C-alpha positions as CSV (number, residue, x, y, z in Angstrom):
1,M,201.6,75.3,156.6
2,K,201.1,79.4,156.1
3,K,200.7,79.6,152.7
4,L,198.0,77.2,153.2
5,L,196.0,78.7,155.5
6,T,196.0,82.2,153.4
7,V,194.8,80.1,150.2
8,L,191.9,78.5,152.3
9,I,191.2,81.8,154.2
10,V,190.9,83.5,150.7
11,M,188.8,80.7,149.1
12,M,186.2,80.8,152.4
13,A,186.1,85.1,151.5
14,L,185.4,84.1,148.0
15,V,182.6,82.3,149.0
16,V,181.3,84.2,151.1
17,F,181.3,87.3,149.3
18,G,180.0,85.5,145.9
19,A,176.9,83.9,147.9
20,S,176.3,87.3,149.4
21,S,176.7,89.1,146.1
22,A,174.6,86.0,144.1
23,V,171.4,86.7,147.1
24,A,171.4,90.3,147.1
25,Q,170.7,90.6,143.2
26,G,167.7,88.6,143.6
27,A,164.6,89.5,145.6
28,T,163.9,87.4,149.0
29,E,160.3,86.1,149.1
30,V,158.4,85.3,152.5
31,K,155.4,83.4,152.1
32,D,152.5,82.1,154.9
33,F,153.5,83.5,157.8
34,A,151.0,85.3,160.8
35,C,149.1,88.8,159.9
36,W,146.5,90.5,161.0
37,I,144.7,93.2,160.6
38,I,143.1,95.5,163.5
39,P,139.1,97.0,162.8
40,A,140.6,101.0,162.2
41,D,142.2,99.3,159.3
42,S,139.7,96.6,157.5
43,G,135.9,98.7,158.5
44,L,134.9,95.4,159.9
45,P,134.1,95.5,163.7
46,D,136.6,93.0,164.2
47,A,140.1,92.1,163.9
48,L,141.3,89.1,161.4
49,T,144.1,87.2,161.3
50,T,145.7,84.6,158.4
51,K,148.6,82.6,158.3
52,D,147.9,81.8,154.5
53,K,147.5,83.9,151.3
54,T,151.0,86.5,153.3
55,K,153.5,87.3,151.1
56,A,156.4,89.4,151.5
57,V,158.7,90.3,149.0
58,E,162.1,92.2,149.7
59,S,164.1,93.4,146.8
60,A,167.9,93.7,146.4
61,S,167.7,97.5,147.0
62,G,165.8,96.8,150.4
63,N,162.4,97.8,149.3
64,V,159.8,95.4,151.0
65,N,156.3,94.8,149.7
66,F,154.5,93.0,152.1
67,T,151.3,91.7,151.2
68,C,148.3,90.0,153.3
69,K,144.7,88.4,151.9
70,F,141.7,87.4,154.6
71,K,138.7,86.1,154.3
72,F,135.4,87.2,156.3
73,D,131.7,85.9,156.0
74,P,130.0,88.9,154.6
75,K,126.9,87.7,156.4
76,K,128.2,87.5,159.6
77,Y,127.9,91.9,159.0
78,P,124.9,92.6,157.2
79,G,124.9,95.9,155.0
80,L,128.2,97.2,156.5
81,I,130.3,97.0,153.0
82,K,128.0,97.9,150.4
83,K,130.8,98.8,148.3
84,A,135.4,98.6,148.5
85,V,136.0,100.6,151.3
86,K,139.9,101.5,151.0
87,H,141.6,102.8,153.9
88,E,145.0,104.1,153.6
89,G,148.0,105.7,155.5
90,F,147.6,103.8,159.3
91,P,150.3,102.4,160.6
92,C,151.4,98.9,159.6
93,G,154.4,97.1,161.8
94,T,156.4,94.1,160.0
95,Q,159.7,92.2,161.3
96,F,161.0,94.6,158.2
97,G,160.3,97.7,159.8
98,V,157.4,100.1,160.7
99,T,155.3,102.4,157.3
100,K,152.5,104.6,157.2
101,N,152.7,103.5,153.4
102,T,150.0,101.5,153.6
103,S,146.6,100.5,152.2
104,A,143.5,98.2,153.0
105,V,140.8,96.9,150.7
106,T,138.0,95.5,152.3
107,T,135.0,94.3,149.5
108,P,131.3,93.2,149.9
109,G,132.3,89.6,148.8
110,G,134.4,89.0,152.2
111,Q,137.9,89.8,151.1
112,V,140.6,92.0,153.0
113,T,143.9,92.8,150.9
114,L,146.2,94.7,153.4
115,V,149.5,96.3,151.5
116,C,152.5,97.9,153.1
117,K,155.5,99.3,151.3
118,I,158.9,99.4,153.6
119,K,161.9,101.4,152.0
120,P,165.4,101.3,153.9
121,P,166.4,103.9,156.1
122,K,168.6,106.6,154.1
123,K,172.3,106.1,155.0
């Protein structure tokens, strides 16, 4: 009985550690989550939200690229965005952590792209 129990424990450990290393070798991708951007970061007078066109990719090393694409009606803000406006270095809070390695580009055509890059803390 002890021998069977030992074999089962070893097999379970191989399955668990094998699965963990297989997941760790590839990137984890999450899509279509809620995302918002405040006026100070987009250059628009209103906050924007979206649930689609969102993606977070976590690499095996723990780096995360977090991207949200928003749409707005440029007719709602006539003359406000005459050329692409880029903001950088503002705080971005995500489920992966907080970073200031950020950018938001707002275009006259009615799009805002938010990018946050998060690196894992050094050990």
